[in-house]
Structures are given as structure tokens and as C-alpha cells.
C-alpha positions as CSV (number, residue, x, y, z in Angstrom):
1,M,34.1,146.3,70.7
2,D,36.9,148.2,69.0
3,K,38.3,145.8,66.5
4,Y,42.0,145.6,65.2
5,R,43.7,142.9,62.8
6,V,47.0,142.1,61.6
7,F,46.7,141.6,57.8
8,G,49.7,139.6,55.7
9,N,50.4,136.6,53.1
10,P,51.0,134.3,54.7
11,I,49.2,135.2,58.3
12,K,48.8,131.7,59.8
13,Q,51.8,131.8,61.7
14,S,51.1,134.9,63.2
15,R,51.7,135.4,67.1
16,S,50.3,138.9,66.9
17,P,46.6,137.6,68.0
18,L,47.7,136.0,71.1
19,I,49.9,138.8,72.0
20,H,47.4,141.8,71.7
21,Q,44.7,139.8,73.6
22,S,47.3,139.2,76.5
23,F,48.2,142.5,76.4
24,A,44.6,143.5,76.7
25,E,44.2,141.3,79.6
26,S,46.9,142.8,81.4
27,T,45.8,146.3,80.7
28,Q,41.9,145.7,81.2
29,Q,41.4,146.9,77.9
30,Q,38.3,145.3,75.8
31,L,39.1,144.8,72.2
32,N,38.6,142.4,69.3
33,Y,42.2,141.4,67.8
34,Q,42.4,138.9,65.0
35,S,44.8,138.0,62.0
36,E,43.6,138.2,58.4
37,F,44.9,136.8,54.9
38,V,44.9,139.2,52.2
39,A,45.6,138.4,48.5
40,I,48.4,139.9,47.1
41,D,46.3,142.1,45.3
42,G,43.7,143.2,47.5
43,F,45.6,144.9,50.2
44,K,44.1,148.3,49.3
45,E,40.6,146.9,49.2
46,K,40.8,145.1,52.6
47,I,41.8,148.2,54.2
48,K,39.0,149.9,52.7
49,Q,36.3,147.1,54.0
50,F,38.0,147.0,57.4
51,I,38.0,150.8,58.1
52,N,34.0,150.5,56.9
53,E,33.7,148.4,59.3
54,Q,34.7,150.4,62.1
55,G,38.0,149.2,62.6
56,K,40.3,151.2,64.7
57,G,43.6,149.8,63.6
58,A,45.7,147.4,61.9
59,N,49.4,146.0,62.0
60,I,50.5,145.1,58.8
61,T,53.4,142.3,58.0
62,V,55.0,140.9,54.7
63,P,54.7,141.6,52.0
64,F,52.6,144.5,52.6
65,K,54.4,147.2,54.6
66,E,55.2,149.6,51.2
67,Q,51.7,149.3,50.4
68,A,50.5,150.4,53.8
69,L,53.2,153.1,53.7
70,A,51.3,154.4,50.3
71,I,48.0,154.9,51.4
72,C,48.6,156.6,54.5
73,D,47.5,160.3,54.8
74,Q,50.2,160.8,57.8
75,L,53.0,159.3,58.3
76,S,55.5,159.4,61.3
77,E,59.1,160.1,60.5
78,R,60.3,156.4,61.6
79,A,57.8,155.1,58.9
80,R,58.9,157.5,56.6
81,L,62.6,157.3,56.7
82,A,61.9,153.1,57.0
83,G,60.1,153.3,53.7
84,A,57.7,150.9,55.2
85,V,54.5,150.8,57.8
86,N,53.6,148.2,60.1
87,T,50.9,149.9,62.5
88,L,48.2,151.7,61.1
89,S,45.5,154.0,63.0
90,F,42.2,154.9,61.7
91,V,41.2,158.1,63.2
92,D,39.1,160.9,62.0
93,G,38.5,159.8,58.5
94,Q,42.3,159.7,58.1
95,I,45.0,156.8,58.0
96,I,47.7,157.3,60.2
97,G,51.3,155.2,59.5
98,D,54.0,154.1,62.0
99,N,57.0,152.0,62.1
100,T,57.7,150.3,65.7
101,D,60.1,147.6,64.5
102,G,62.9,149.4,65.5
103,L,61.5,150.9,68.6
104,G,60.7,147.5,69.8
105,L,64.6,146.5,68.9
106,V,65.8,149.0,71.0
107,Q,63.4,148.3,73.8
108,D,64.3,144.7,73.7
109,L,68.3,145.1,73.5
110,L,67.2,148.0,76.7
111,R,65.5,145.1,78.4
112,N,68.6,143.0,78.2
113,N,70.8,145.3,79.7
114,V,72.7,146.3,76.5
115,N,74.2,150.1,76.9
116,L,73.4,152.0,73.4
117,K,74.9,155.1,74.1
118,N,78.2,155.9,72.7
119,S,78.1,152.5,71.6
120,K,80.0,151.2,68.3
121,I,77.1,149.3,66.5
122,L,77.7,147.2,63.2
123,L,74.4,146.6,61.6
124,L,74.3,143.5,58.9
125,G,71.9,144.3,56.3
126,A,70.5,147.0,54.5
127,G,67.1,145.6,53.4
128,G,63.5,146.3,55.2
129,A,64.6,145.1,58.5
130,A,67.6,147.4,58.7
131,K,65.6,150.1,57.1
132,G,63.3,150.3,60.2
133,V,65.9,150.2,62.7
134,V,68.3,153.2,61.7
135,L,66.4,156.1,63.4
136,P,65.4,154.4,66.4
137,L,69.1,153.4,67.4
138,L,70.4,156.6,66.2
139,E,68.3,158.5,68.9
140,Q,69.9,156.6,71.5
141,Q,72.9,158.7,70.7
142,P,75.6,155.8,69.9
143,E,79.0,156.7,68.9
144,S,78.7,155.3,65.3
145,I,76.6,152.6,62.9
146,V,78.5,150.8,60.7
147,I,76.0,149.3,57.8
148,A,77.3,146.4,56.1
149,N,75.8,144.7,53.3
150,R,76.6,142.5,50.4
151,T,75.4,145.2,48.0
152,V,77.5,148.4,49.2
153,S,75.2,150.6,47.2
154,K,72.4,149.3,49.4
155,A,74.1,150.4,52.4
156,E,75.0,153.7,50.9
157,A,71.7,154.7,49.9
158,L,70.3,153.6,53.4
159,C,73.2,156.1,54.9
160,H,72.0,158.8,52.2
161,Q,68.9,158.5,53.7
162,F,69.7,160.3,57.0
163,T,71.8,163.3,55.0
164,S,69.5,166.0,56.5
165,S,70.1,164.3,60.3
166,E,72.4,165.8,62.5
167,N,73.4,162.1,63.2
168,Q,74.6,161.6,59.5
169,S,78.2,162.0,60.5
170,K,77.5,158.8,63.0
171,L,77.0,156.3,59.9
172,R,79.2,154.7,57.4
173,A,78.3,151.8,54.7
174,C,80.7,149.0,53.5
175,G,80.5,145.6,52.2
176,F,80.7,142.7,54.5
177,E,84.1,141.7,53.8
178,N,85.2,145.4,53.9
179,V,84.3,145.6,58.1
180,E,87.0,147.1,59.8
181,N,88.0,145.5,63.2
182,D,86.2,148.4,64.6
183,N,85.8,146.6,68.1
184,F,82.1,146.8,67.9
185,D,80.1,147.2,71.1
186,I,77.2,145.4,69.4
187,I,76.2,143.6,66.3
188,I,72.9,143.2,64.8
189,N,72.1,141.0,62.1
190,A,69.2,142.5,60.1
191,T,69.8,140.0,57.2
192,S,67.4,136.9,56.9
193,A,70.5,134.3,56.5
194,S,69.4,132.8,59.8
195,L,66.1,131.8,57.8
196,S,68.3,130.0,55.6
197,G,70.4,128.1,58.2
198,S,73.6,130.6,57.3
199,V,75.4,133.2,58.5
200,P,76.3,136.8,57.1
201,P,80.0,136.6,55.8
202,I,81.9,138.6,58.5
203,S,85.3,138.2,60.2
204,E,85.4,136.2,63.0
205,K,88.1,138.6,64.8
206,L,84.8,141.0,64.8
207,I,83.6,138.9,68.0
208,R,85.0,139.2,71.4
209,P,83.5,138.3,75.0
210,D,81.9,141.9,75.6
211,V,80.6,141.9,71.7
212,V,76.6,141.4,72.0
213,C,75.2,139.6,69.1
214,Y,71.6,140.0,68.3
215,D,69.8,138.6,65.8
216,M,66.1,139.9,64.3
217,V,64.9,136.4,63.7
218,Y,63.8,134.1,66.4
219,G,62.7,130.1,66.8
220,K,62.8,127.0,68.6
221,E,66.5,126.7,68.7
222,Q,69.3,129.3,68.8
223,T,69.9,130.9,65.5
224,P,72.6,130.1,63.1
225,F,74.3,133.4,63.6
226,M,73.6,133.3,67.8
227,N,75.1,129.4,67.3
228,W,78.0,131.0,65.0
229,A,78.7,134.3,67.6
230,K,79.1,132.0,70.7
231,K,81.3,129.5,69.3
232,Q,83.4,132.8,68.4
233,G,83.4,133.8,72.3
234,S,80.2,136.2,72.3
235,A,79.1,136.0,76.2
236,Q,76.0,137.7,75.2
237,V,73.7,136.4,72.2
238,I,69.9,137.8,72.1
239,D,67.4,136.6,69.4
240,G,64.5,138.5,68.0
241,L,61.5,136.8,70.0
242,G,61.5,140.2,72.6
243,M,61.6,142.7,69.3
244,L,58.6,140.7,68.4
245,V,56.8,141.6,71.6
246,S,58.1,144.9,72.6
247,Q,57.1,146.3,68.5
248,A,53.6,144.9,69.4
249,A,53.6,146.8,72.6
250,E,54.6,149.9,71.0
251,S,51.5,149.5,68.6
252,F,49.3,148.6,71.3
253,A,50.4,151.8,73.1
254,I,49.6,154.0,69.9
255,W,45.9,152.8,70.0
256,R,45.3,152.5,73.3
257,G,47.3,155.0,74.9
258,V,48.8,152.4,77.3
259,K,51.9,150.7,77.3
260,P,51.6,147.1,78.5
261,E,54.6,145.0,80.3
262,V,56.0,142.3,77.6
263,E,58.2,140.2,80.0
264,T,55.0,137.7,80.6
265,V,54.4,137.6,77.0
266,I,57.9,136.7,76.0
267,S,58.3,133.8,78.6
268,Y,55.0,132.4,77.8
269,L,56.1,132.7,74.0
270,R,59.2,131.2,74.6
271,K,57.8,128.3,76.7
272,S,55.4,127.7,73.8
273,L,58.0,127.6,71.0
274,A,59.9,125.0,73.1
275,S,57.2,122.6,73.1
276,E,56.3,123.0,69.6
């Protein structure tokens, strides 16, 4: 049976095995997918060992996404621009790296009937989470993407990565306090603020009823960012659970050549979270 893993540290909380086993059942695929803890200094050795055991592929989570990038023989354009890999495939002695996080975000936005084409997007944060989503968002042909970050130079550096792209003119960087009221259609929180119970310091004037507010974080309750946006009048707030399942579906499709449906798994996880 083909073997797959998710490697991380910590890893106990990972829902990936449940997600991928559900995908396997729904698509009649035979595979073994498990989570595995990796010592901070043991990533490269663990991957080598898994390849020797005839492993077919692996998902990579924190804190190893950059290390995963470094060991690849081939990289997708998405992974190269993100500077991180969350999906490894082992094919004919080669390690192939991809990043499905941004695709997962885009798929989840579309699943929630959010129109991305010709939209004005505000992306909050310029760290790893933001880096992974810029290219897939640009591929949806928005009118513009403003990247706002506490340290403006990081946002500028992220925009600069796309200087060779025809979409580069659509990108702009600024600080949180300098976001102009641009009548954004979509605001995406790619910061970790919700994990610490806070909200990125942006003006409440940016929120209107028709602005979609998306937080990449998810939990049992609505996130602080979602609560804040709703309080300011946003009629549609979305958390990152669908992104988690959708990025997993993209990884599954890379490995198995079949794209699983995600609705059933998202519903199951939502119920499971509520009962925790």
C-alpha cells in the first residue's frame, strides 16, 4: 500500500491523516497516511529514511517548510515564490516540491461564492502564510492586491518577488496604519494575530457590509478577526478550515491524479470542532 506522511513538530494536533483517509475512501484509493513527529534537527534524515521505506509523498508543516524547499530537486513556481514547500512527491529518485496553501485559499474563497476576478484585495501580513497565497491570488486576475504589514519593508520585499511577473503592477505594499480606504472587496488575514486573541491594527472604516473578511486561522469559535469584522458590519466572514481541507485536496490530487470533493470533510471537521 502506498505510504504518505505529514511531518511536523508539534504534530499531535494534525487533522491531515483524518482528511486524507477520508479522501482515500471517497475516491476508492488505497493508501496509508499517518502523522509523524520530527526532531527539530532531524528533518533531512527523516525524509531520507521515508524515501528508503518507499514513501510516495509527504505533507510538511511547521517548522519545516523552508527546510523542505532546500532538499528539493524540482520546485513548482508556486513553491519557489512562496519560499516554502508543504507537499513533497518522491518520483524516480527525485524530490519534487510544491506549495498548495494558496490554491487551498483560492478554492475555499470560490467555494464560498467569493468573486476574485477584478476584485480589490487587502492581504494582511507578509510572513510565510502570505507568501504562499500571492501567486494563486494573482492567477485569479484581481484588479489589485495591497499587502499590509507591521514592518513595511517585508511587505515591499514580498511585492518585489514578483517584479518579473506581468502582474507586478497589481501589487502594492504599505503599513497597517497606512492602508487607505480603497473600497476593498476582500480582506484576508494572513497574520497570526487571531492565535493570540488580537486583531491586526487596521481601520474599522475599511469594513463595509459587502466586504468579505477571511481569516486563515480557524478554531472551535469564530476567530477574533471574524468577530471584529462582523461587529464592524461585514456580512460575510470566513475562517480557514475550508482552506485547510482544500489545500489537502490539492496535495492529494498531485499524488493520486484525482481531486476529491471537500464538502463532506469540511462538515465533519466543523461538527468535530464544535464538540471538542
